[in-house]
C-alpha positions in Angstrom: 58.1 -19.4 56.6 56.3 -16.4 55.1 55.7 -18.3 51.8 54.1 -21.2 53.7 51.8 -18.8 55.6 50.8 -17.2 52.3 50.1 -20.5 50.8 47.9 -21.5 53.7 46.0 -18.3 53.4 45.3 -19.0 49.7 44.0 -22.6 50.3 40.4 -21.5 51.1 40.2 -19.7 47.8 41.3 -22.7 45.7 38.0 -24.4 45.7 36.3 -21.2 44.7 38.7 -20.7 41.8 38.3 -24.3 40.7 34.5 -23.9 40.9 34.6 -20.8 38.8 36.8 -22.6 36.2 34.4 -25.5 36.2 31.4 -23.2 35.7 33.1 -21.3 32.9 33.9 -24.6 31.1 30.2 -25.5 30.9 27.9 -24.0 28.2 24.2 -24.6 28.1 22.7 -24.3 24.6 19.0 -24.1 24.3 17.0 -25.2 21.3 16.4 -21.7 20.0 20.1 -20.7 19.7 23.3 -21.9 18.2 26.8 -21.3 19.5 30.2 -20.9 17.8 33.0 -22.0 20.1 36.1 -19.9 19.4 39.6 -20.6 20.6 42.0 -17.6 20.5 39.7 -15.9 18.0 39.5 -18.9 15.6 36.2 -20.8 15.2 36.5 -24.4 16.4 33.0 -25.9 16.3 29.4 -25.0 16.1 26.9 -26.2 18.7 23.2 -26.8 17.7 23.8 -25.7 14.1 20.6 -25.4 12.0 19.9 -28.4 9.8 16.6 -28.7 7.9 16.4 -32.4 8.4 16.9 -32.6 12.2 17.2 -30.6 15.4 20.0 -31.8 17.8 23.0 -30.4 19.6 21.1 -28.5 22.3 22.1 -29.1 25.9 25.3 -28.9 28.0 28.6 -28.5 26.2 32.1 -28.3 27.6 34.7 -25.8 26.6 38.2 -24.9 27.8 38.1 -22.1 30.3 40.0 -18.9 29.5 41.0 -20.2 26.1 37.6 -20.8 24.5 34.5 -18.6 24.4 30.9 -19.1 23.0 29.4 -16.7 20.5 25.6 -16.9 20.5 23.4 -16.7 17.4 19.7 -17.2 16.8 18.8 -20.6 15.3 15.3 -19.9 14.2 13.6 -17.6 11.8 14.2 -13.9 12.1 12.7 -10.8 10.4 13.8 -7.6 8.9 11.5 -4.8 7.8 12.3 -2.0 5.3 9.9 0.9 5.2 9.3 3.6 2.7 11.5 2.7 -0.3 10.7 5.0 -3.1 10.3 3.4 -6.6 9.2 4.7 -10.0 7.0 2.2 -11.8 6.8 1.4 -15.5 3.7 3.6 -15.8 5.7 6.6 -14.3 4.0 6.4 -10.9 6.1 7.2 -7.8 5.3 4.7 -4.9 6.5 4.2 -1.4 7.0 0.5 -0.8 7.5 -1.5 2.5 9.2 -4.9 2.4 9.4 -7.6 5.0 12.2 -10.2 4.9 12.3 -13.5 6.8 15.7 -15.2 7.1 17.8 -17.6 9.2 21.5 -18.2 9.9 22.6 -21.4 8.2 26.4 -21.0 8.4 27.4 -19.3 11.6 31.2 -19.6 11.0 30.9 -17.8 7.6 28.7 -15.1 9.2 31.3 -14.4 11.9 34.1 -14.4 9.3 32.3 -12.0 7.0 30.4 -9.7 9.4 32.1 -10.3 12.8 28.7 -10.6 14.6 25.1 -11.4 14.0 23.6 -8.0 14.7 25.1 -6.7 11.4 22.8 -8.8 9.3 20.1 -6.1 9.2 22.7 -3.6 8.0 23.5 -5.8 5.0 19.9 -6.1 4.1 19.4 -2.3 4.5 22.3 -1.7 2.1 21.2 -4.2 -0.6 17.4 -4.4 -0.6 16.4 -0.8 -1.7 18.4 -1.0 -5.0 16.9 -4.5 -5.7 13.3 -3.2 -5.1 13.9 -0.2 -7.3 15.3 -2.4 -10.1 12.7 -5.1 -10.1 9.6 -3.0 -9.3 10.5 -0.4 -12.0 9.6 -3.1 -14.6 6.0 -3.3 -13.3 3.0 -1.0 -13.3 1.6 0.4 -10.1 -1.4 -1.9 -10.3 0.9 -5.0 -10.6 3.0 -3.9 -7.6 -0.2 -3.5 -5.5 -1.3 -7.1 -6.1 0.0 -10.0 -4.1 3.4 -11.1 -5.3 3.8 -7.7 -7.1 3.5 -9.3 -10.5 6.4 -11.7 -9.9 8.8 -9.0 -8.7 8.8 -10.2 -5.1 9.9 -13.6 -6.2 12.8 -12.1 -8.3 13.9 -9.9 -5.5 13.8 -12.9 -3.1 16.1 -15.0 -5.4 18.7 -12.3 -5.8 18.7 -11.3 -2.2 19.0 -14.9 -1.1 22.0 -15.4 -3.4 23.7 -12.3 -1.9 22.9 -13.4 1.7 24.4 -16.8 1.2 27.7 -15.1 0.9 27.6 -14.2 4.6 26.0 -17.4 5.8 22.3 -16.4 5.8 19.3 -17.9 3.9 16.4 -15.7 2.9 13.3 -17.7 3.4 10.6 -15.2 2.3 10.2 -11.7 1.1 6.9 -9.9 0.9 6.1 -6.4 -0.5 3.8 -5.0 2.2 2.2 -1.6 2.2 2.2 0.3 -1.1 1.5 4.0 -0.8 1.9 7.3 -2.4 4.1 10.2 -1.3 2.3 13.5 -0.3 2.9 15.1 -3.7 1.6 12.0 -5.4 -1.5 12.0 -3.3 -2.2 15.6 -4.3 -1.8 14.8 -8.0 -4.0 11.7 -7.7 -6.7 13.8 -6.0 -6.6 16.5 -8.6 -6.9 13.9 -11.4 -9.8 12.2 -9.6 -11.5 15.6 -9.2 -11.0 16.6 -12.8 -12.4 13.2 -13.9 -15.4 13.5 -11.7 -16.1 17.0 -13.0 -15.8 15.8 -16.6 -18.2 13.0 -15.9 -20.7 15.3 -14.2 -20.5 17.7 -17.1 -21.1 14.9 -19.5 -24.1 13.7 -17.5 -25.5 17.2 -17.4 -25.2 17.7 -21.1 -26.8 14.4 -21.8 -29.7 15.2 -19.5 -30.1 18.6 -21.1 -30.3 17.0 -24.6 -32.8 14.4 -23.4 -34.9 17.0 -21.7 -34.9 19.1 -24.9 -35.9 16.1 -27.0 -38.8 15.3 -24.5 -40.0 19.0 -24.6 -39.8 19.1 -28.4 -41.6 15.8 -28.7 -44.3 17.0 -26.3 -44.8 20.3 -28.1 -45.0 18.4 -31.4 -47.6 16.1 -30.0 -49.5 19.0 -28.5 -49.5 20.9 -31.8 -50.7 17.8 -33.6 -53.5 17.3 -31.1 -54.5 21.0 -31.4 -54.4 20.8 -35.1 -56.7 17.7 -35.1 -59.0 19.4 -32.6 -59.3 22.6 -34.6 -61.1 20.8 -37.4 -63.6 19.2 -35.0 -64.6 22.2 -32.9 -63.7 25.6 -34.5 -65.4 27.6 -31.7 -63.3 26.0 -29.0 -60.1 26.4 -31.1 -60.8 30.1 -31.5 -61.3 30.5 -27.8 -58.1 28.6 -27.1 -56.1 30.8 -29.5 -57.5 33.9 -27.8 -56.3 32.7 -24.4 -52.9 31.9 -25.8 -52.5 35.3 -27.3 -53.6 36.9 -24.1 -51.1 34.8 -22.2 -48.3 35.9 -24.5 -49.2 39.6 -24.0 -49.9 39.7 -20.3 -48.9 36.3 -18.8 -45.2 37.1 -18.4 -44.6 38.9 -15.1 -41.6 40.7 -16.5 -43.7 42.1 -19.3 -46.5 43.2 -17.1 -48.1 46.5 -18.4 -45.4 46.5 -21.1 -47.9 46.3 -23.9 -51.3 48.0 -24.4 -53.9 47.1 -27.0 -56.9 49.2 -27.9 -59.8 47.3 -29.5 -63.6 48.1 -29.8 -66.0 46.2 -27.5 -67.5 44.4 -30.5 -64.1 43.1 -31.6 -64.0 39.5 -32.7 -61.0 39.0 -30.3 -63.2 39.8 -27.3 -66.3 37.9 -28.4 -65.1 34.8 -26.4 -64.7 36.9 -23.2 -68.0 38.7 -23.6 -69.9 35.4 -23.7 -70.9 35.8 -27.4 
């Protein structure tokens, strides 16, 4: 009698349990994701798996409640960024390089078998990518690395990284070397080299300007001497007057030599005849 009463009490819950089982047997897969259906830990089938030629499989899918579960993975393109990888270039420059990787999951079963879950993909890239960048970029100069494509190094890194990623069910679609910078010590060295180069250029310009100025002065003095020499033969009185002025300027025209020299000459001296109006 007690068992019958207990069964009657459970009857209202039967529809609820059946409803929960029915709900747990339905999986809705949207277009942006793919699902691996596992039964007792073993992959059974993939829903909405990525295929380059078509897109299908999204929608409502049935699974066995309690025995099967759905593991969700992204179907579209995903990104991974690695910042500040230090590399030494072929011309002995030390650079900090950022790299951006674009990838997609093409074999979800292999991914789960190798990594266990999708969020471990970035860890794989983080472990592999720095050594690849160091190896390939070390064969290029700093100028090549700073150009788009890094002188072909980005293409080589992409090929090797894609081959390694295929081992755990991932395709690397694109790899780009982004920001290329210098560490703090490198910036200081570059600044010092630039400063030294600018100072050397400025010194060279100053020396060249001094030489050119000296040449101009010498040429001018030579022309002036030639003009005075030519004028001396045409007007001897004027030439004598000019020579007297020049001598007076040499003796008393320099402020630093003021009153440093004294000359005593008679009033009828030939030197003073030009200043006496005679």
